C-alpha positions in Angstrom: 89.4 85.4 128.4 89.5 84.2 124.8 86.5 84.8 122.7 85.4 82.0 120.4 85.6 82.7 116.7 82.5 84.5 115.4 79.6 82.4 114.1 80.0 84.3 110.8 83.5 83.2 110.1 84.5 82.2 106.6 85.0 78.4 106.8 87.3 78.4 103.7 89.7 81.1 105.1 89.8 79.5 108.6 90.0 75.8 107.7 93.5 75.5 109.0 95.5 76.6 112.0 97.2 79.5 110.2 93.9 81.0 109.1 92.4 80.6 112.6 95.5 82.1 114.2 95.5 85.1 111.9 91.8 85.7 112.8 92.4 85.4 116.5 95.4 87.8 116.1 93.1 90.3 114.4 90.3 90.0 117.0 92.3 89.9 120.2 96.0 90.5 119.5 97.1 91.1 123.1 95.6 88.0 124.8 97.9 85.1 125.7 97.8 82.4 123.1 100.6 80.1 124.5 102.3 79.8 127.9 105.5 77.8 128.0 108.3 77.0 130.5 111.2 79.5 130.5 113.8 77.3 132.1 113.3 73.9 133.7 109.9 72.5 132.9 107.8 71.0 135.6 110.1 72.0 138.4 108.5 75.1 139.6 110.3 77.2 137.0 109.1 80.4 135.5 106.8 80.6 132.5 106.8 82.9 129.5 103.9 83.7 127.4 103.2 84.7 123.8 100.2 86.8 122.6 98.2 85.9 119.6 99.8 88.8 117.7 103.3 87.5 118.6 102.5 83.9 117.7 101.0 84.9 114.4 104.1 87.0 113.6 106.5 84.2 114.6 104.6 81.6 112.6 104.6 83.9 109.5 108.4 84.4 109.9 109.0 80.6 110.1 106.8 80.1 107.0 108.7 82.6 105.0 112.0 81.0 106.1 110.8 77.6 105.0 109.6 79.0 101.7 113.1 80.5 101.2 114.5 77.0 101.3 111.9 75.7 98.9 109.7 74.0 101.5 106.0 74.6 101.1 102.8 73.4 99.6 
């Protein structure tokens, strides 16, 4: 089961989804963060899952790709 973020978390570092995801990835990398349909959604199909570590890695890869195209803050 997921653990909530520590009461001692740094509010500035975790004020967005990326910061909170990185922290969850550090604290519990192997727990499931997202479960999504593999084939036909809502028709009894199979589901896949993504751990916090995998989701953090994927989101960082997408962010770097967007930055390569000049998209960013």
